[in-house]
N, C-alpha and C positions, 0 to 999 in steps of 0.2 A: 507442604507447598510444592506445586508441581510449575511446569512454567506458565499454564492457565492462571497463574495468583498471581505470578510477577508481573510489575507495572515500569514503567519510567515513568519521568515528572518532565513536561514541558516546559520551555523557558517563562511557563506563565502559570503554572502552579497546576497544568491541570491533568490530571493521569491517566495513561494510557497502560493498556496492556500488551506486555511486550508478545504476546503470539495471538494472531488474528485468524479471521475463516475470510480469504476470497472467494471472490461469487464474478468474474468474469466469467461465460460463457456459461451461467448457471439459468436457465430459461425463466422468463416472467413467472409461471405456473409453475414453476421446481422451486421456484426459491425461499418460498415461505417454509417449506418441507425442511430446506438446508439448512435454516436459520433457527427455526427452533429444536433439531436432531440438533447443531451443533451445539446451542444455548441448556439443551439436556445434560449437553456432556460437559460442560464447564466453562466454553469460548465468552469472553464478554467484549469481544471487539470484532463488529461486523463492517467491511467495505463494500461500498458498492461505489458507482457511477449512473453520472446521466446516460453515459454512452453503453454503458452494458443492458438500457432496458429493461431491467427488471427492480426498479426500484418500489414499485407496486408491492411487488411480490415480497420483498426484503421488508419491507416496511408492516405488511400483516403477519412475517414472521415474527416481527418485533414487538407486537402490541400483542401477538397472540401466544409468547412464546414461556407465559409465566413466570418471566423474572421481569423484575421491578426496571422501571426504564431509566433511573438515576445507575442502574448498578451493568447497564451497557452503554458502550461506546460505539457510536455509530459515525460512520465516515462515509461520503461522496464529493462527487467531485464536477465540477464544472466545464461543459461539453469545448472539447479544444479548440472550434470552431468560433467562439465566444471570445470576441476581445475587442466589447464594448461596453459603456457602464451602463447604458439602460438596459440589453438585452441581458448583460450579468444578473444586475438586479431580479428582472423578471424570472431569469431560470434559477435562482436561486432560494426564490417563493415558490417557485416550480416544482425543485425539490422537496420542499416540505411537506409540499400538498400531495404529491403524488407516495410519497414513504408516508404518508398521515401522520404526521409528526410536527410538534412544535418548534421543536429546535433539536440539528445533527449537533455532533462533537467537534467533528472536522470537516471543512470542506477544503477542497485542492483545486487548482487549476489544474487540467485535466495533462498539457502539455502546452507548450512554450511557440508550437505552429501548431496549426490544423492539420491532421493526419494525412491531410491528400498533399498536405507541403512539409511534412516534418523534416526538420533541420534544413527547411528551405528559407525561405524571404525574413522581412524584418518585421517584428511583431511586436516590437520596442514600445511602441505608445496605444496599440491594444489591447498587450499584458500589463501596463499602468491602470488602464483602465477596469481592469477587468477585475486587479491585485483593489482596488481603490472597492469597489461595489463588496468584497467577501472583507473589507477592516470596516467598511459601513454597517455589511449587519452580525459583524462581530462585535462591534459598540454597540449594535442593538438586542444584540442577547440572543440572536435568530442561532448563532453559531458559536462552537464554548472554544474555540484553536480554529487558526488556518494557515492554508501553507500549498505546496504547488505539488508537480509529478512532471518527471520527464526533464526538469529543467539544469542545464548544464552551470556553471560557475559563472559565464558570462550573461544568464540568462538571471541569476541571483542577483547580481552586482545590477542589472536595470533596475530591477524591481525594489533591490535595498536603496538606491539612491532616492528613490522619493516615497520610501512608505515612512507611511505611520505607524505600523508594525513591523517587526521583522517575523518571516515565515516562520513559524512554528516548525512545521515537519517539509522533509521533502521524498516524496515516494517515487524510487527506482529502482530498475532493474539489475538486482544483487543477486548472484549466486556464484556458487563455485564455478568457474571458468569464464566470469564474465565480472570483477570485483575492481569499481571505479576507485582504488583505493588514495589517489588526490580529490576527487571528489568529496568523500565520503569525511577528509581530512577538514578540508574548504567548510563542508556542514557541521563537521562538530566544533571548529572554530570560530562559526557565527552563532552556535548553541542550536542548530536546526537538527531535530533530529531524524536520521533516513529509518523511510521503510522500506522492504524488502518487497517488492511483489516476484510474482514466479521464481520463490527459490529454492525449486525445483526445477529449476530451467524450461520450463514449460514439459516435464517432462524427459528434455533431449538428456539430461544425464543419468538417466538412467542404466545406460548403453557403458557408461566409460569403466573401462576395467581396473584402472585406478581406485576410483571412488567405491567399485563396489571390493575394492581386495581391504579398500581402510575402512569399508561399513560391516566389512567382518571381523574385522581385527577388535573392534569395540562392540561388538555383538549387537549391531544395530541395523534396521535397514538404507538403503541411500537416501530414499527421502529424509529419515528422520538424522543420517548425520549434516546432510544440506541444511534444515532447518535450523540442526545448535549450531550450526558452522555462523548462518546468518545473526543467531541471537549473540554469538562469541564474538559477532563484528559492533556488536552494540549496537541494533536497527530491532526494530519491527520488526516481528517476518511474519508473512500472508499469506500462507499455503492454498489455492483454493479447490476447494473439492466439496461437489454434495454426497458423496458416500462416508456416512455416517462411522464406517468402518476404520475410511483414512484417517478421518476426524478425528476418532480416538488414538491413533498409530501416530499421528503427526504431533499429537502432543505427549505421546512420551522420549521426551529429549531431556530426560534428567540423567546427563551423561557431561562430562568433560573433553573434549579434545587438544588433545597437548600443544603446546607451543607450536614444534616442529614442527606436525600433523596441519594445523592453521595453515602455515605457510607456506605448505606444497599447498592448499586447496586455492590460499589466495595468490597463488603463482600459474594454477591452472589458467589454459587459454585455448579457445577455440571450439565452442560446444555447436555443432551441427543443430538449426532448431527444427531442420526438413520440412513438413510442410509449415510450419510456422512462422518461415522465413517469408513465410508474405506477408506480419505483418508489422508493421511500420518499427515498433521498439525490439525486434528482432533481427531486421534486416540493418537498422541505422539511420533508414532513408526510406 
């Protein structure tokens, strides 16, 4: 049994593999090949989004992977700009068409604000409308679980106020150097599973001397240490790569980080994302 075989159970009883493949920055024409490679290695959790522009390729990879559809857990995300019920319904159906699938296993609202106003204005009503669309698609059997991404506690509280379905998932930026412990605890208290995207800090953590030394101590690579860290936090880990060798090594995380070292990693602060600081999720605005 490896990390690829382990699952969490969502609050509605749906099982989700603990380790998945993130596909951000994988071009549409390369996505099918990446998905097929991942499936061949044993990945069963594939994460995409409307904003990634690669749903077509991801869907093609899923259909040609040689793995039965019901063995794969496929996630996508409603574009952050959609804050309207009718537009959301159309976009949900659009994702299914683009992916070429009759259902997805998880769909998330990508962000509580449009990207050009990240952590900005008031989208309370728009998020409720987008959520109602996800709830209706969930009840119609188009989606097996629904959730959100980049939602802070107050964003979640707004959804919960009128929700018929409590979000099953909140996908967040979580890595050594950026561990939102209070938000993780809040999600846990509501039985909302957290998925960690960019568990390797979009590569920014690779240069951290303290993390390098700790990885050496365990006889693993920095990415392996970082992925293991997010798994031990109780989150789904979604490292992104199109490289089959990296996919293999990212899954070789069957070791245990001590409580003391988990605390050191949890307390790390201030990762320099370099050129990627231009993206709102890394700059925080």
